[in-house]
N, C-alpha and C positions, 0 to 999 in steps of 0.2 A: 755750041752743039750739045754738050753734056746736059745743059739746063733744058734744052728742047726735048731731049730723049726722056729726061726725068718727068717733065710735064706730060709727055705723050703716054708714059707708063701709068702715071696717076690718072690720066683721063680714061685710059683703057680699063684700069682697075675699077674706077667708079662706074663706067658704063656696064661692065660685066658683073658688077655687084660684089667684087672681091675686095678685101682690105677694109671692110667697114668695121670700125672699132668704136665709134662714139655711141654712147648709150642714150636713148631717148628719155629713160627714167633713171635717175639717181635719187632714190627715195629714202624716206624716214617715216616710220609709223609709230605712233605713241598715243596714249590716252590723252584726252583733252585736259589741260591744266585746271586746277581749281580757280575760282574767281580771284583769290588772293595772289595767285602766281601768274596771272595772264601777262602782266607787264614783264615779268622775268622770262616767260616763254617767248615773248616778242623780242626781247634782247638776245635770247639764244638764237632765234632765227637770224637776227641782224649780225651777231658777232661770230657765230659758229657754223650754222647750216648753210647760209648763203655763201660765205667765203669758201666753204668746203665743197661747193659745187652741187649741193643738194637742190634739185629742181622740182621735187614732188614731196608733199607731206600728207600722209593719211592721219587724220585726227579722229580718234575713236570717241565719239560724243555720246552715243546711246541716248540716255534720258537725262543727261546733265546739261540740258538747255531749257530755257523758259519758253516752251512751246506755247504759242497763242492758239493754234488750231486745236490742240489737245492738251489743255492745261492740266488735266488729270494725270498726264504722263510725265510731269516734271519731277525729277529727283529733288532732294533737299539742296538748297543753296545753288541753284542752277546758274549756268552762264547766261548773261543777258545778251541782247542784240549788240549793245555797245562793246561788250567783251569780245564777241566774235569779230566785229568789224576791225578791232585793233589788229587781230591776227590776219585778217583778210588784207588789210592795208600793207602790213609788213611783207606778206607773201607776194602781193602784186608788185611792190616796189622792186623785188628781186626776181621777178618772173618765175615765181614758184607756184606750181599747181597745187592748190590746197583742196583736199578732198575729204569730206566728212564721212564717218562710218557710223551706222546704226546696225547692230546685229539683228539680222532677220532669220527666220526659221529656227535655227538653233541658238544656243547660249541665252536661253530665256530664264535661266536661274544660275546661281553660283553657290556651290556648297549648300548651305541651309537657307538661302535667301532667294526668293523669287525676284525676277526683274519686274520693273514697273508695269510692263505690258500684261503679264499674267496675274500680277497682283490686282490690277484694276479690272481686267477682263479674264476671269478664270475660265470662262467657257471656251476660250481659245486654246486651252491646254491640250496637247496631243495625248498626254498620259495623266488624266485627272486622278486616277487611282493610285498613282505613285506619289507618296507623300514625302516631303522633304524632312530629313531626320534632324533632330536637335543637334546632334554631333555628326558631321559628315565624314565618311571614310570611303576610300577607294582601295580595292574593289568592294562592291556591295551586292546584295542579292537581287536588287532591282536593276542592276547595271546602269544606275543613275550617275551620269556625269553632269550634264546640263539638260534642262528641259527644252522642249521645242514647242512652238505653236503649231496647230494643225493647218497645213497649207490649203486644205479643202473646206475650212470653215467659211460659211458664206459671208461673214461680216469682217473677217480679219483684215482684208486688204483695204477696206474703207478706212480703217483706223491707221494701219501702218503707212499707207500711201500719203495720208495727211501729213505725218511727221517727216516722211521722206521728202515730199515736195517743199515743206517749210525749211528743212535744214539745208537742202540744196540751194534754195533761194537766198537764205541769209548768208551762206558761205560764198555766194556768187560762183558756184562750183560748175565745172564742166563735166564732172563725174561724181559718182556716189559709190561707196564701198558698203556692201551688204553683209560682210563677214561670211556666214554660211559654212564655217569650219566645224569640225568635230560634231556633226549632227548624228548622234547615236539613236535618238528616238525618231523613227519615221516608219510609216506603214505599220504602226504598232497594233497588236491584236485587240487592245482595249479601245481603240479609236473607232467609233461607228462609221466614220467617213473613209478612213485610210486603210483599215484592216483588209488584208488580202491583196492589196495593190502592189504593183512593181515599184520598189523604192527608187530605182533609177528614173522611172517615168515621173514619180512624184517630185523628186529633186529637180529634174530638168524642167518640169512644168513650173515650179516655183521660180527658178532662175529666169526662165523665159518670160514669165508674167511680170517680174520686176524689171527686167531689161526692156520689155515692150513699153511698160509705163514710162520709164525714163527716156526712151528714144522719142516718145511723143514730144518731149521738150528739148530734144537734141542733146541729151545727156548720155553718158556712157556708164555701164555697170562694171564694177570690179568685185571679185570675190577671192577668197582663199581657195586653193586647189586640192586640198587633201581628199575631199569626198569623191573626186574624179579619178583617183588612183586606186587600183585594186591592191589592198594591203596584204592579201594572202599570196597571190601569184608573184608579186614584186618582192615579197619579203620585207616590205617597208613597215608593216604593222598597222595597228588599229588607230593610231593617232595621226601619223603623217599620210596614212592611206585608209581605205574603207574596208571594214569587215561586214557591212550590212547592205551590200549589193547595190550601192549607188554609183559605182564606177562607170557603168555603161552610159551614164548621163553625159559623158564627155563627147559622145557622138550625137547628142540630142539637143545641146544648148546652142544658143545663137553664137555665131563666130565673132560677133562684136564684143563679147564679154572678155574682159582682161583678167588673166589668172595670176594671182600672187602665190607662187609655189614655194612654200616654206619647208626647209629641212635644216635642222639645227646641229646635228652631230657630224654629218658628212655632206659633202657637196654632191648629192645624188643627182644624176643627169636627167631628171624628169622634165626639165624645160624642153628637151628635144621631143619628148612624147606629146606635150601640149602643142608645140609648134607643128608637129607632123599631123595633128588633128585639127589644124587650121586656126589655132587660138594664139593670141598674143600673150606673152608670158614674162613674168618678172621673178628672178630668184631672190629668196629672202633669208638672210641669216639672223642670228639673235645674239648668242653669248660666247661664241668661239671665234677669235680673230682669224685663226688659220682657215676656218671654214669659210668665212667671209671672203678672204683673199682668193680661195679656190673657186668660190662661186663667181667672183668677178672674172677670173681667168677662164673659167668654163664658158660663161656667157660670151666673152670676147672670142674664144675659140669657135664656138658655135656660129657666131656672126661671120668670122673670117672664112669658115669652111662651108658656108651655105650658099645656095642660090639666092638671088635677090628676093625671090618670093618668100623664102624661109628666113633670110637674115632679118627682114623687117619685123618678124614676129618676136624676136628676142629683144624685148624692150630695155632690159637692164637689170638693176639690182635695187633692193630696198631693205634697209635695216629695220628690225622690229624690236620694240621695247614692251615688256609685259608688266613692268612695275608702273606705279603712278608717274605722271609727268613731274609732279613735285619732288618725289623721291629721286627720280632720275637726274633732275637738275642739281639737286643737292649733292649727289654722288659725283656728277660730272665735274663739278667745280671743287670737290673736296680734295685735300692733300692726301687723305687716307680713306678712300672709299672702301666699303666692305667688299669681301672677296667676290661675291656673286655680282654685285653692281659693277665692280672693276672690269669683269669680263664683258659685260654688256657695253660699257662705255668704250672699252678698247676695241670691241668689234666694230662699232661705228667708225672709230678713227681708222681702223685697218681697212674697212671698206672704202672710205673716202680716199685714203692714201693709194690704194691699189687702183682705183678708177683713174686717179690723176696720173699715176705712173704709166698705165696703159695708154691713156690719151696722149701723153707726151712722147 
């Protein structure tokens, strides 16, 4: 009798949508490894990520692939198709969703270096009058963090969609991550196409243009979520939120877009904000193990205390690494990792342990 009652309770809980605790996404985001470390990264998938229950990997490729459609956009010593297929095979073996990322819109420069896109196609630059300094410092008079391409340039999508299509195909991917975080240059007064326009409309227009392109091939768009949060009203600030009026785009973008909601110092409950706006969301930690544990608990609580319609929007959690893959692997297996790297490594371990604890 007791067993029948237990089964009845579980059936009712499932039917009503309560008690849902498993995450659809237990993710790991990192830069693509160098050619020399591809085999080491494959071993890391086999020995650490798959046994830890990681089922999604975001690999930040950008221009570190030997593009055939746009060979002019290859970085030095890029990954080959053979390199990529090794990682694809390992991921498939363990039912891991491998998703490539190429930064679109923002992050088209870093400190004093242009990305390959603006190096080769300078006409795409949203702010051509802002010159990269020999020695980069923040803050600076130009409010330069990273450059953006102009989303209204008539030729930019012909180029970027070529590499998007190629990288999605070679990764045999079901989704594509476009980055789109920390976009400080948008609707800039120096841009003849964007000046005076609503930044939220521009941002949403670019998100939807990319999403529509991907959906033609049955692929899904993932982006970082910071530009969709008002950094002033929320008190979150200019990095994890927006100070340049892009936040209203949250109501303008396709509901098919998956939001990767990164907060690194506190487990800020903005996943509820995205879910309430009809968007699927993933909470993302970085370097603080306690924050990772709290984000796992938060997402679990949101799922437990939501209607079925809301619960399905809380996809899970994803650890993010912002050093190179080569450096991360070296510190992961080191007996004495440096202090900063130890925090990142231990955050991944804490996130995995907490998801397993909640599942059990």
